[in-house]
N, C-alpha and C positions, 0 to 999 in steps of 0.2 A: 839125796845132795847137804851135806854142812856149805851152808853159805858165814863167808869169814871175813873180815871189813883185811882189805889190802894192808899188808906189814908195812907201805908206807904211811899209812894217813890216820895207823897207829904212833902213842908214844907215854912210854911208860916213865916214872921218874918216884923218887922213893921215896917215903912219909914222911920224911925230910925237908923234904921242894916243893910236898904235896901243893898245897896253897900258892907258892908262885908260882911256879907255872900253869894252873887250874887260872892266873888271874891272867899270866902274859897269854894265854889263849887267848880267855872271857875279850880281852882290853878289842883282839877284833870285830866284837857285837858291835864297835863302833862307829864302821863303819859301812858307804850308803848299801853295798847290796848286801851285808848282815842284817839290815833292818830287820827281816821277818825270823829272824834266829835268836838263842840263846843259849848259855854253854850249862850247862845242871850236872851238878854235881850229886851222881846215882849211890848210893852206902844200904850196904843187906850188909847185919851183923860185921865181923869186921874186912870184908870185900867192900872196895868204892872204887868205881868207872866215870868217869867225863865225857859225857857225849854234846850233844850234837840239837836240840829241840827246835822241829818249822812249827814255829807261830801259828796257831791258828784264830787263838780270839784272847784276847789278852793285848800286854804289852811286854820288854825285855825284864818286868821286874816282878807281874803275878802273873799269869791266865792260865791254856791249854795249848796243847801243839803232838808233832807228832813224831817220835825219837829221829832221828835218819841218820844215823850211824846202827853198826851192827856194835852188837858190844860184843864184848872182846871176852868177858870175869863174867858179867852179873847174867846168867840163861835165864832169871822168869820174865825176862825183859826179849825187847823183839821189835826190829827194826818194822817203822811204820804205827807200831803202839801210840795209843794215847794217850800222855802225859799230866799233871798236873805241877804246877810249876809256884814257887812261891820265894823273895828274893830277900835274906835277912839283914839284921843290920850295919853286916861285916861288908856284905855286898857278893853272899855266896848265895850260890842260886837253885838251889835244892828242890829236889820231886820231893813236892805234896802230898800225899795221899788221905 
């Protein structure tokens, strides 16, 4: 059985508006109910996907957490996987390796 994210929990954007969409969603991190989550940008070759990570250690700027979405495109990732992340000077939080 293949488990997929619900269609109503997916948002697609074109490359030209990817950052704009990312930062609009990332604003949700400021809500008190989201203080233990960070919105992370994942990239593998030409594929990108942005997903929520539940923070286990660190802050929304840098740390370790568990992937809280089911990847739709990046098949090397899976729900619950431990992820390291770090925020760059532009404010984008990336998966760090």
